[in-house]
N, C-alpha and C positions, 0 to 999 in steps of 0.2 A: 504494500500500500504506500503510495507516494506521500511525502510529508508536505503539507501546505504551509506556506509562509504565514506568519502571524500578522495582524494589523499593525502592531508596533514595528515589526520589521519593515513593512512597506513605508511607513511614515519616516522611520530613521533613514532608510535608504534614499528616499526622495529628497529629504532635507540635505543629506550629505552630497548628493549629486548636484542639487541646485546651488549649494554653497561652493562646490569645487569648480563648477563650470566658469563663472566669471573670473575666478582666480587664475585659471589656466589661460583662458582666452584673452583677458585684459592684462592681468599682472605679468604673465610670462610671454605675452604676445604670441601665443600658440594658435595655429590655424583652428578656426571654429570647429570644424568637423572632427579634428583630432581631440580637441578639448571635450567635445560632446561624447565621443566614444569612451574616453578615459573616465569621465564623470559617470556615465551609465554603468561601466564595468565596476567602478568603486561602489556605487549605490547598490548594484545587484549583489555584490559580495556581502554587504551589510545585511541585506534581506536574507540571504542564505544562512549567514552566521547566526541570525536571531530566530531562524525557523525552529519550531518545536522538534525535539528529538524523538525519533521513532524507536520505542523500546524494543520492538521485535524485528528491527531491520535485519539483524544477523540471522535470525531464525527464518525469516521469509526469504532472504537471499539464498539460504542453503537449499531451499526447495523441499525440505523434509516435511514441514507442517502442511504446506500447500498440497503436496502429494497425498498425504494422509487424508486431508479434508476432501479432496477430489475423489479418492477411492471410497471414502465413507458415503459420499453423496451418490456415487454410482451404485453401491450395494443397496442403499436405501431405496433408490429409484426402482431397482429390480424387486425388492422385498415387499413394498407396499401393495402392488397388485396381488401378490400371494395372500396377504392378509385379507384383502377385499374378497378374493375368490373363496377363502375359507369361510368368511362371514356369509356369503351367498349360499355356500354349500350347507352350512348349519341350518339356515332357514328352510332348506328343502328336506332335511332329515326328520323322519317321523319319531324316532326314539328320543325322548326329551333329554335323558341323561347324557347321551352322546352329543346331541346338539349343544347342550350347555357346556360340555367339556371343550368342544371346538371353539365356542365363543370365548371361553376362558383363555384358550391358546392365543386367540386373536388379541385379547386384551393385554396379555403379557407381551406379545410381539410388539404392539404399539407403544407400550411403556419402554421397551428396549429401543425402539426407533427414536423416541423422544430423548432418551438419555444420550444416544449417540449424536443427535442433532445439537445437544447442549455441549458435548465434549467429544469431538471426533477422534481425539487422540486415544480414547479408550476402546477404539474399534477392535484391537487385537483380542480383547476379552470375549467378544461375541462374534468373531468372524465365522467360526464354524457353525454357530447358530444360524447366521444369515445365509450362508452358502450351502448348508447341508440340511440341518434339522427343519428349518422352515419350509423349504421346497418339498421335503419328504412328508411333512405334516399335511401340506395341501394335497399331495397325491393320495395319502391314506384317507383323508376326509372324502375326497372324490370317490375313492374305491368303496368306502362304506355306503355312500349314497347310492352308487350303482348296484351294489349287492342288495341293499334294502328294497330297491325298486324292481329287482328281477322277478320274473313270474314265479319261480320256485327259489326262494332265498336259501342260500347256503349258510346254514346256521353256524357251522364250524368256522367258516371264513369270516362271518360277521363277528363272531366272538374274538377271533384272532385280531381283526382290525380294531375292535373296541378296546382290547387289551393294549394294543400298540398306541392308540390315542391316549390312554391313561398314562402309559410310560412316557410318551412325549410331553405330557403335561409336567411330569417331574423334571424332564430335561429343560423345558422352557423356564421353569421356576428356578432351576439352578443357574442358568445363564443370567437371569435377572438379578439373582443374588450376587453373582460375580461383579456386576456393575455397582451394586450397593457396597460390596466389600472394597471396591476401589475408592469410594467416598470415605469409608471408615479408615482405610490405610492412610489416606491423605490427612484425615483428622488426627490419627496417631502421630504422624510426622509433625504436623503443626503444633500439637501439644508438647512434643519433645523439644522442638526448637524454642517454643515460648518458655518452657520450664528452664532451659539452659540459659536463655537471656535473662530471665528473672533471677536465677541463681547468681549470675555474674554481676547484675546491677544492685540487687538488694539482699543477696545472700539466700542460702537454702531455707525452705519453709520449715518451721519448727515441727517436731513430731507431734502427731495427733495425741491428744490426752486420752488415757484409757477410759473406757466406758465403765462406770460403776453400776453394779447390779444390786438391787435391794434384796436383802435376805428376808424370807418370810419369817414371821414370829410364830413360835410354838404356842 
């Protein structure tokens, strides 16, 4: 992301250029066009010098973050239609428990989508979910619907598909927990760093006082 010059930078640069131009053109008898070019260059330098610093310039220049963001966007673009497809499938399934389970899968999937949109750098924690488990879940949901609508339903295959949907619910839940663990890991690090800073600045915290327990009277 390019850094935009601040309003103060433009003002300071303009004032410097305006002050320098007559000094060069009149005071030093320099040709006007040369004086104008030097003044403009000097003013532009001041504008650049006073421009706000981009904190993430090095990260963006490396291309690492941008590549991760683009890859996350690509995977989410492919994943969202799968969630919509599963939602449509659930509405066509007659068995209430199975339909509700598939809707639960969709709910978890969209929670994962939202978490990745907030922080694409956590993509590695759920990449297998997006590229493998979610497409397979959509296929199993379609298969269950097809089996249920067949003229002579295959009860053993229906049971196997239902069991697989239940197991996928566990997998979806685990991947959602992986993202939550990432937040907790960050909290642990923040707490440790904060404790270290406080210990250095104001000293270690005193030990907690022992809790006294009241003894019952006979």
